[in-house]
TIMI-266110 format. One record per residue (C-alpha): residue number from 1; x negated, y negated, z. Coordinates in nm, 4 decimals. Layout:
BEGIN
k NUM&x X&y Y&z Z
...
***
This chain:
BEGIN
k 1&x 1.5689&y -12.9485&z -0.1715
k 2&x 1.8923&y -12.7331&z -0.1362
k 3&x 2.0129&y -12.5162&z -0.4080
k 4&x 2.3729&y -12.5255&z -0.5129
k 5&x 2.5071&y -12.1753&z -0.5215
k 6&x 2.7832&y -12.1013&z -0.7615
k 7&x 3.1277&y -12.0563&z -0.6160
k 8&x 3.3329&y -11.7525&z -0.7164
k 9&x 3.6853&y -11.9118&z -0.7613
k 10&x 3.8583&y -11.6442&z -0.9654
k 11&x 3.8016&y -11.2748&z -1.0785
k 12&x 3.9302&y -11.1990&z -1.4226
k 13&x 4.0636&y -10.8431&z -1.3022
k 14&x 4.1816&y -10.7543&z -1.6537
k 15&x 3.8229&y -10.7979&z -1.8246
k 16&x 3.6824&y -10.5910&z -1.5537
k 17&x 3.9638&y -10.3262&z -1.5486
k 18&x 4.1657&y -10.3415&z -1.8830
k 19&x 4.3634&y -10.0508&z -1.7664
k 20&x 4.5461&y -10.2831&z -1.5354
k 21&x 4.7528&y -10.3862&z -1.8012
k 22&x 4.9503&y -10.0585&z -1.7931
k 23&x 5.0490&y -10.1495&z -1.4236
k 24&x 5.1962&y -10.4913&z -1.5338
k 25&x 5.4244&y -10.3098&z -1.7762
k 26&x 5.7012&y -10.2792&z -1.5113
k 27&x 5.6593&y -10.6463&z -1.3960
k 28&x 5.7321&y -10.7789&z -1.7355
k 29&x 6.0112&y -10.5192&z -1.8223
k 30&x 6.2009&y -10.6190&z -1.5014
k 31&x 6.2352&y -10.9503&z -1.6228
k 32&x 6.6130&y -11.0726&z -1.6887
k 33&x 6.5624&y -11.1652&z -2.0603
k 34&x 6.4107&y -10.8296&z -2.1360
k 35&x 6.6682&y -10.6340&z -1.9394
k 36&x 6.9387&y -10.8138&z -2.1187
k 37&x 6.7853&y -10.7406&z -2.4693
k 38&x 6.7566&y -10.3840&z -2.3510
k 39&x 7.1252&y -10.3697&z -2.2642
k 40&x 7.2388&y -10.5478&z -2.5697
k 41&x 7.0563&y -10.3110&z -2.7832
k 42&x 7.2035&y -9.9996&z -2.6089
k 43&x 7.5485&y -10.1502&z -2.6312
k 44&x 7.5293&y -10.2243&z -3.0162
k 45&x 7.3947&y -9.8854&z -3.0788
k 46&x 7.6837&y -9.7216&z -2.8647
k 47&x 7.9344&y -9.9261&z -3.0395
k 48&x 7.7903&y -9.8219&z -3.3889
k 49&x 7.7867&y -9.4597&z -3.3053
k 50&x 8.1523&y -9.4955&z -3.1797
k 51&x 8.2728&y -9.6344&z -3.5105
k 52&x 8.0810&y -9.3500&z -3.6849
k 53&x 8.2483&y -9.1063&z -3.4705
k 54&x 8.5851&y -9.2359&z -3.5571
k 55&x 8.5167&y -9.2749&z -3.9294
k 56&x 8.3949&y -8.9124&z -3.9593
k 57&x 8.6179&y -8.7623&z -3.7080
k 58&x 8.3496&y -8.6260&z -3.4934
k 59&x 8.4827&y -8.4565&z -3.1519
k 60&x 8.3364&y -8.5587&z -2.8162
k 61&x 8.1757&y -8.2288&z -2.8068
k 62&x 7.9498&y -8.3187&z -3.0989
k 63&x 7.9498&y -8.6813&z -3.0281
k 64&x 7.6098&y -8.8649&z -2.9672
k 65&x 7.8168&y -9.1718&z -2.8563
k 66&x 8.0022&y -8.9867&z -2.5699
k 67&x 7.7027&y -8.9040&z -2.3892
k 68&x 7.5030&y -9.2453&z -2.4372
k 69&x 7.6676&y -9.3844&z -2.0973
k 70&x 7.7643&y -9.1724&z -1.8072
k 71&x 8.1248&y -9.2048&z -1.6678
k 72&x 7.9858&y -9.4024&z -1.3801
k 73&x 7.8290&y -9.6710&z -1.5657
k 74&x 7.4661&y -9.5750&z -1.4802
k 75&x 7.2230&y -9.3550&z -1.6823
k 76&x 7.2413&y -8.9800&z -1.6315
k 77&x 6.9281&y -8.7598&z -1.7285
k 78&x 6.9241&y -8.5902&z -2.0578
k 79&x 6.8952&y -8.2204&z -2.1138
k 80&x 6.5688&y -8.0780&z -1.9704
k 81&x 6.5695&y -8.3178&z -1.6735
k 82&x 6.6624&y -8.1388&z -1.3604
k 83&x 6.7035&y -8.4223&z -1.1342
k 84&x 6.7454&y -8.7994&z -1.2399
k 85&x 6.5028&y -8.9206&z -0.9863
k 86&x 6.2200&y -8.7330&z -1.1492
k 87&x 6.3135&y -8.8515&z -1.4946
k 88&x 6.1284&y -9.1644&z -1.6560
k 89&x 6.2434&y -9.4258&z -1.8629
k 90&x 5.9913&y -9.3257&z -2.1282
k 91&x 6.1304&y -8.9632&z -2.1248
k 92&x 6.4885&y -9.1039&z -2.1398
k 93&x 6.4481&y -9.3660&z -2.4038
k 94&x 6.2097&y -9.1687&z -2.6019
k 95&x 6.4549&y -8.8684&z -2.6347
k 96&x 6.7680&y -9.0899&z -2.6749
k 97&x 6.6230&y -9.2863&z -2.9861
k 98&x 6.4602&y -8.9614&z -3.1504
k 99&x 6.7654&y -8.7448&z -3.0891
k 100&x 6.9511&y -8.8139&z -3.4384
k 101&x 6.6518&y -8.7438&z -3.6335
k 102&x 6.5234&y -8.4559&z -3.4131
k 103&x 6.8639&y -8.2738&z -3.4587
k 104&x 6.9019&y -8.3583&z -3.8246
k 105&x 6.5804&y -8.1246&z -3.8781
k 106&x 6.7430&y -7.8224&z -3.7032
k 107&x 6.7603&y -7.5170&z -3.9124
k 108&x 7.1221&y -7.4518&z -3.8117
k 109&x 7.2544&y -7.7813&z -3.9401
k 110&x 7.5092&y -7.8112&z -4.2095
k 111&x 7.5344&y -8.0924&z -4.4634
k 112&x 7.8342&y -8.2821&z -4.2840
k 113&x 7.6353&y -8.2793&z -3.9618
k 114&x 7.3323&y -8.3914&z -4.1343
k 115&x 7.5201&y -8.6817&z -4.2829
k 116&x 7.6442&y -8.7779&z -3.9240
k 117&x 7.2986&y -8.7612&z -3.7573
k 118&x 7.1571&y -8.9644&z -4.0410
k 119&x 7.3950&y -9.2211&z -4.0155
k 120&x 7.3675&y -9.2457&z -3.6452
k 121&x 6.9921&y -9.2418&z -3.6543
k 122&x 6.9834&y -9.5091&z -3.9376
k 123&x 7.2174&y -9.7337&z -3.7278
k 124&x 7.0043&y -9.6951&z -3.4191
k 125&x 6.6931&y -9.7702&z -3.6394
k 126&x 6.8411&y -10.0839&z -3.7593
k 127&x 6.9655&y -10.2146&z -3.4096
k 128&x 6.6282&y -10.1481&z -3.2483
k 129&x 6.4264&y -10.2810&z -3.5470
k 130&x 6.5694&y -10.6232&z -3.4017
k 131&x 6.6170&y -10.5719&z -3.0317
k 132&x 6.2953&y -10.3638&z -2.9955
k 133&x 6.1019&y -10.6180&z -3.2154
k 134&x 6.2197&y -10.8811&z -2.9937
k 135&x 6.1266&y -10.7172&z -2.6774
k 136&x 5.7870&y -10.6064&z -2.7975
k 137&x 5.7189&y -10.9594&z -2.9342
k 138&x 5.7957&y -11.1051&z -2.5880
k 139&x 5.6029&y -10.8269&z -2.4109
k 140&x 5.3048&y -10.8847&z -2.6155
k 141&x 5.2615&y -11.2325&z -2.5762
k 142&x 5.3251&y -11.2220&z -2.1923
k 143&x 5.0875&y -10.9232&z -2.1759
k 144&x 4.7982&y -11.0700&z -2.3569
k 145&x 4.8182&y -11.4158&z -2.2809
k 146&x 5.0367&y -11.4506&z -1.9656
k 147&x 5.2835&y -11.6812&z -2.1241
k 148&x 5.6395&y -11.6704&z -2.2328
k 149&x 5.8156&y -11.7643&z -2.5662
k 150&x 6.1664&y -11.8612&z -2.5980
k 151&x 6.4761&y -11.6511&z -2.7039
k 152&x 6.4590&y -11.8182&z -3.0160
k 153&x 6.1029&y -11.7732&z -3.1124
k 154&x 6.1279&y -11.3856&z -3.0303
k 155&x 6.4387&y -11.3692&z -3.2506
k 156&x 6.3097&y -11.5569&z -3.5198
k 157&x 5.9832&y -11.3210&z -3.5302
k 158&x 6.2107&y -11.0123&z -3.4982
k 159&x 6.4140&y -11.1412&z -3.7998
k 160&x 6.1278&y -11.2049&z -4.0105
k 161&x 5.9754&y -10.8862&z -3.9380
k 162&x 6.2968&y -10.6717&z -3.9334
k 163&x 6.2293&y -10.4719&z -4.2712
k 164&x 5.8737&y -10.4030&z -4.1505
k 165&x 6.0091&y -10.2582&z -3.7985
k 166&x 6.2811&y -10.0605&z -3.9821
k 167&x 6.0575&y -9.9274&z -4.2603
k 168&x 5.7580&y -9.8014&z -4.0633
k 169&x 5.9169&y -9.4895&z -3.9380
k 170&x 6.1034&y -9.4099&z -4.2531
k 171&x 5.8052&y -9.3642&z -4.4504
k 172&x 5.6883&y -9.0327&z -4.2977
k 173&x 6.0869&y -8.9071&z -4.3212
k 174&x 6.0674&y -9.0048&z -4.7019
k 175&x 5.7520&y -8.8133&z -4.7535
k 176&x 5.9075&y -8.4928&z -4.5693
k 177&x 6.2177&y -8.5374&z -4.8123
k 178&x 5.9879&y -8.5430&z -5.1080
k 179&x 5.7995&y -8.2340&z -5.0037
k 180&x 6.1466&y -8.0529&z -4.9484
k 181&x 6.2076&y -8.0622&z -5.3170
k 182&x 5.9517&y -7.8150&z -5.4437
k 183&x 6.0371&y -7.5893&z -5.1384
k 184&x 6.4132&y -7.5969&z -5.2468
k 185&x 6.2920&y -7.5157&z -5.6103
k 186&x 6.1059&y -7.2191&z -5.4727
k 187&x 6.4015&y -7.1334&z -5.2705
k 188&x 6.6159&y -7.1009&z -5.5927
k 189&x 6.3526&y -6.8854&z -5.7726
k 190&x 6.3913&y -6.6317&z -5.4626
k 191&x 6.7547&y -6.6025&z -5.5880
k 192&x 6.6188&y -6.4161&z -5.8912
k 193&x 6.6326&y -6.0715&z -5.7455
k 194&x 6.3261&y -5.8656&z -5.6840
k 195&x 6.1224&y -6.0707&z -5.9412
k 196&x 6.2280&y -6.3868&z -5.7834
k 197&x 6.1122&y -6.2660&z -5.4160
k 198&x 5.7661&y -6.1439&z -5.5784
k 199&x 5.7225&y -6.5026&z -5.7075
k 200&x 5.8213&y -6.6452&z -5.3875
k 201&x 5.5832&y -6.4256&z -5.2131
k 202&x 5.3133&y -6.5200&z -5.4469
k 203&x 5.3810&y -6.8955&z -5.4061
k 204&x 5.4094&y -6.8786&z -5.0176
k 205&x 5.0789&y -7.0093&z -4.9367
k 206&x 5.1636&y -7.3285&z -5.1368
k 207&x 5.4876&y -7.3104&z -4.9174
k 208&x 5.2749&y -7.2838&z -4.6021
k 209&x 5.0617&y -7.5826&z -4.7012
k 210&x 5.3619&y -7.8016&z -4.7684
k 211&x 5.4926&y -7.6966&z -4.4353
k 212&x 5.1658&y -7.8077&z -4.2677
k 213&x 5.1948&y -8.1499&z -4.4460
k 214&x 5.5510&y -8.1861&z -4.3189
k 215&x 5.4533&y -8.0819&z -3.9672
k 216&x 5.1791&y -8.3339&z -3.9561
k 217&x 5.4009&y -8.6079&z -4.0869
k 218&x 5.7082&y -8.5324&z -3.8420
k 219&x 5.5198&y -8.4298&z -3.5310
k 220&x 5.2874&y -8.7469&z -3.5907
k 221&x 5.6129&y -8.9427&z -3.6129
k 222&x 5.7581&y -8.8249&z -3.3239
k 223&x 5.4455&y -8.8941&z -3.1014
k 224&x 5.3647&y -9.2197&z -3.2590
k 225&x 5.6561&y -9.4295&z -3.3511
k 226&x 5.6701&y -9.6102&z -3.0322
k 227&x 5.3353&y -9.7750&z -3.1213
k 228&x 5.4700&y -9.8985&z -3.4534
k 229&x 5.6631&y -10.1641&z -3.2789
k 230&x 5.4110&y -10.3085&z -3.0821
k 231&x 5.1687&y -10.2856&z -3.3808
k 232&x 5.3642&y -10.5542&z -3.5779
k 233&x 5.4612&y -10.7690&z -3.2813
k 234&x 5.0824&y -10.7979&z -3.1803
k 235&x 4.9245&y -10.7999&z -3.5200
k 236&x 5.2153&y -10.9912&z -3.7132
k 237&x 5.1431&y -10.7180&z -3.9990
k 238&x 5.3631&y -10.5018&z -4.2024
k 239&x 5.5064&y -10.1504&z -4.1818
k 240&x 5.1907&y -9.9753&z -4.3544
k 241&x 4.9299&y -10.1097&z -4.1197
k 242&x 5.1797&y -10.0085&z -3.8196
k 243&x 5.1848&y -9.6447&z -3.9787
k 244&x 4.8074&y -9.6230&z -4.0253
k 245&x 4.7177&y -9.7718&z -3.6908
k 246&x 4.9743&y -9.5633&z -3.5013
k 247&x 4.8679&y -9.2588&z -3.6475
k 248&x 4.4866&y -9.3450&z -3.6268
k 249&x 4.4741&y -9.4495&z -3.2699
k 250&x 4.6807&y -9.1431&z -3.1334
k 251&x 4.4984&y -8.8906&z -3.3409
k 252&x 4.1356&y -9.0422&z -3.2800
k 253&x 4.2135&y -9.0713&z -2.8871
k 254&x 4.4750&y -8.8065&z -2.8032
k 255&x 4.3683&y -8.7350&z -2.4598
k 256&x 4.3507&y -9.0930&z -2.3619
k 257&x 4.6909&y -9.1511&z -2.5350
k 258&x 4.8347&y -8.8769&z -2.3103
k 259&x 4.6837&y -8.9946&z -2.0151
k 260&x 4.8292&y -9.3549&z -2.0659
k 261&x 5.1732&y -9.2152&z -2.1450
k 262&x 5.1626&y -9.0184&z -1.8259
k 263&x 5.0616&y -9.3131&z -1.6260
k 264&x 5.3375&y -9.5447&z -1.7683
k 265&x 5.5953&y -9.2731&z -1.7303
k 266&x 5.4851&y -9.2147&z -1.3495
k 267&x 5.5137&y -9.6070&z -1.3011
k 268&x 5.8457&y -9.5854&z -1.4850
k 269&x 5.9930&y -9.3627&z -1.2384
k 270&x 5.9370&y -9.6023&z -0.9481
k 271&x 6.0776&y -9.8728&z -1.1468
k 272&x 6.3775&y -9.6886&z -1.2490
k 273&x 6.4455&y -9.5855&z -0.8815
k 274&x 6.4268&y -9.9597&z -0.7789
k 275&x 6.6623&y -10.0842&z -1.0638
k 276&x 6.8913&y -9.8056&z -1.0012
k 277&x 6.9163&y -9.8611&z -0.6202
k 278&x 6.9722&y -10.2371&z -0.6750
k 279&x 7.2514&y -10.1665&z -0.9356
k 280&x 7.4178&y -9.9072&z -0.6922
k 281&x 7.3882&y -10.1519&z -0.4197
k 282&x 7.5684&y -10.4167&z -0.6108
k 283&x 7.8727&y -10.1866&z -0.6908
k 284&x 7.8997&y -10.0158&z -0.3500
k 285&x 7.8626&y -10.3361&z -0.1434
k 286&x 8.1345&y -10.5002&z -0.3612
k 287&x 8.3518&y -10.2000&z -0.3250
k 288&x 8.2956&y -10.1865&z 0.0394
k 289&x 8.3710&y -10.5608&z 0.0793
k 290&x 8.6948&y -10.5635&z -0.1165
k 291&x 8.8259&y -10.2177&z 0.0676
k 292&x 8.8504&y -10.4421&z 0.4124
k 293&x 9.1494&y -10.6238&z 0.2573
k 294&x 9.2677&y -10.3976&z 0.0007
k 295&x 9.5577&y -10.1742&z 0.0626
k 296&x 9.4318&y -9.9118&z -0.1978
k 297&x 9.1382&y -9.6864&z -0.1346
k 298&x 8.9286&y -9.8156&z -0.4381
k 299&x 8.7087&y -9.4999&z -0.4609
k 300&x 9.0015&y -9.2682&z -0.4702
k 301&x 9.1813&y -9.4793&z -0.7262
k 302&x 8.8609&y -9.5051&z -0.9433
k 303&x 8.8069&y -9.1371&z -0.9394
k 304&x 9.1804&y -9.0909&z -1.0399
k 305&x 9.3113&y -8.9237&z -0.7224
k 306&x 9.5519&y -9.1905&z -0.6781
k 307&x 9.7807&y -9.2646&z -0.9528
k 308&x 9.8304&y -9.6303&z -1.0400
k 309&x 10.0746&y -9.7601&z -1.3079
k 310&x 10.1508&y -10.0674&z -1.4807
k 311&x 9.9461&y -10.3851&z -1.3744
k 312&x 9.7842&y -10.1759&z -1.0816
k 313&x 9.6349&y -9.9322&z -1.3481
k 314&x 9.5315&y -10.2235&z -1.5782
k 315&x 9.3314&y -10.3887&z -1.2788
k 316&x 9.1912&y -10.0374&z -1.2010
k 317&x 9.0543&y -10.0074&z -1.5301
k 318&x 8.9216&y -10.3659&z -1.5358
k 319&x 8.7313&y -10.2656&z -1.2107
k 320&x 8.6099&y -9.9460&z -1.3784
k 321&x 8.4754&y -10.1381&z -1.6686
k 322&x 8.3078&y -10.3810&z -1.4418
k 323&x 8.1114&y -10.1235&z -1.2703
k 324&x 7.9959&y -10.0016&z -1.6020
k 325&x 7.8854&y -10.3422&z -1.6819
k 326&x 7.6662&y -10.3162&z -1.3739
k 327&x 7.5332&y -9.9890&z -1.5000
k 328&x 7.4035&y -10.1873&z -1.7956
k 329&x 7.1267&y -10.3367&z -1.5788
k 330&x 6.9978&y -9.9670&z -1.5418
k 331&x 7.0475&y -9.9179&z -1.9225
k 332&x 6.8623&y -10.2347&z -2.0008
k 333&x 6.5495&y -10.1651&z -1.7879
k 334&x 6.5378&y -9.8091&z -1.9387
k 335&x 6.5061&y -9.9527&z -2.2894
k 336&x 6.2975&y -10.2797&z -2.1713
k 337&x 6.0472&y -10.0676&z -1.9793
k 338&x 6.0086&y -9.8424&z -2.2707
k 339&x 5.9139&y -10.0920&z -2.5408
k 340&x 5.7072&y -10.3048&z -2.2915
k 341&x 5.4952&y -10.0046&z -2.1616
k 342&x 5.4689&y -9.8945&z -2.5352
k 343&x 5.3126&y -10.2338&z -2.6129
k 344&x 5.0748&y -10.1987&z -2.3013
k 345&x 4.9635&y -9.8481&z -2.4232
k 346&x 4.8896&y -9.9865&z -2.7748
k 347&x 4.6883&y -10.2709&z -2.6546
k 348&x 4.4804&y -10.0306&z -2.4435
k 349&x 4.4310&y -9.7917&z -2.7506
k 350&x 4.3433&y -10.0883&z -2.9855
k 351&x 4.0841&y -10.1867&z -2.7169
k 352&x 3.9149&y -9.8505&z -2.7054
k 353&x 3.9343&y -9.7606&z -3.0848
k 354&x 3.8777&y -10.0945&z -3.2434
k 355&x 3.7147&y -10.2827&z -2.9424
k 356&x 3.9404&y -10.5603&z -2.9717
k 357&x 4.0000&y -10.7531&z -2.6637
k 358&x 4.3360&y -10.7097&z -2.4591
k 359&x 4.4262&y -11.0734&z -2.4843
k 360&x 4.4135&y -11.1156&z -2.8682
k 361&x 4.7636&y -11.1415&z -3.0385
k 362&x 4.8875&y -11.2940&z -3.3607
k 363&x 5.0491&y -11.6325&z -3.2945
k 364&x 5.2266&y -11.8563&z -3.5340
k 365&x 5.2327&y -12.2297&z -3.4670
k 366&x 5.5780&y -12.2056&z -3.3582
k 367&x 5.4755&y -11.9237&z -3.1069
k 368&x 5.1837&y -12.0794&z -2.9830
k 369&x 5.2487&y -12.2831&z -2.6472
k 370&x 4.9053&y -12.4488&z -2.6790
k 371&x 4.9492&y -12.5452&z -3.0443
k 372&x 4.9303&y -12.9490&z -3.0839
k 373&x 5.2790&y -13.1255&z -3.0360
k 374&x 5.4461&y -13.2478&z -3.3179
k 375&x 5.3970&y -13.6181&z -3.4529
k 376&x 5.6387&y -13.8814&z -3.5545
k 377&x 5.6440&y -14.2455&z -3.6387
k 378&x 5.7943&y -14.5356&z -3.4623
k 379&x 5.9758&y -14.8276&z -3.6199
k 380&x 5.6354&y -14.9947&z -3.6883
k 381&x 5.5313&y -14.6739&z -3.8868
k 382&x 5.2724&y -14.5849&z -3.5952
k 383&x 5.2181&y -14.2196&z -3.5282
k 384&x 5.3123&y -14.0975&z -3.1865
k 385&x 5.3882&y -13.7687&z -3.0209
k 386&x 5.7513&y -13.6732&z -3.0809
k 387&x 5.9881&y -13.6257&z -2.7802
k 388&x 5.9926&y -13.2559&z -2.6489
k 389&x 6.3757&y -13.2567&z -2.6921
k 390&x 6.3952&y -13.4171&z -3.0445
k 391&x 6.5776&y -13.2201&z -3.3184
k 392&x 6.3579&y -12.9858&z -3.5120
k 393&x 6.0796&y -12.9980&z -3.2670
k 394&x 5.9448&y -12.6650&z -3.1913
k 395&x 5.9233&y -12.7385&z -2.8164
k 396&x 6.3102&y -12.8231&z -2.8118
k 397&x 6.5372&y -12.6123&z -2.6184
k 398&x 6.7095&y -12.5020&z -2.9458
k 399&x 6.3493&y -12.3586&z -3.0601
***
């Protein structure tokens, strides 16, 4: 009797090699919807910062908004990156979103500058609590279940968890501000001449201990805040759980966390090269084609070497801002990849620390594409499956 041998029809590579999830981040991040969300979040952040600049009378030299987009409409590297082709979306987005808070704790800062940076930081946090939440929600469902949720489902989840996204990174900063109060009190004591300095010296071990606590909170926040958004989007939990998980995962597996960040940063460079080349090709090929019929050298006009006035100048400005809009593709990928890769890193750390499979994710009935369809009754009162396009149906296009 012939024995039937089992036929291997499919290999679950992600179960065999869970780390392949990190390689999938760029493929998810390059999607149109996530790039659009990243570009929208960056644009809203910039507009808010411009309004803060105008309100407080901040000069271009001191403005965060002025350096947000480059003059040519594509991203330029921040300080510390020698060549843009060696930069990574991980480094760029991490630095951009952390900059207001990092500068706020500079020893040379004055009260007015602190107010400005605090306003910019809170505005950026409020904006990305929504856009970053929507991106990580889309990413976590796609990475874990290889399924896509709609815009409406992602926005609804981000709205419901907006306060949790917003509050998670604020708790460590609030703790630092509370720790500052006894330090300021000791500083007042030091003003009391020689006796005050002696008391300050005796209390200096207490000062150092408080400084240690502040350093743990702030350094931990700087390293771990990118994991807070994926925690809430994956677990459907609150800001306290996001805070505890992000600190616990990175402190328990610091080398693994660093290795994952290095890997996704390297992959991000390749993705950024591709997206930048594509966006530049759109701009340059469009300009190249128009130049054949134009009596004006567009390159010279856009660079200001040819003076155009009146309607011609207005048309040149429209072209200039159109090129900047194309540059938003690069900006959108920058933040899309940052939040998607952070989600992939979180899933891998959760897998190694908590032994939770990488395909487990919190889903509501509305978010679950495999949930039972809605029921309705016909004219005779008999139950039947509702139409997919019926109003109020979770599967309707409005959902």
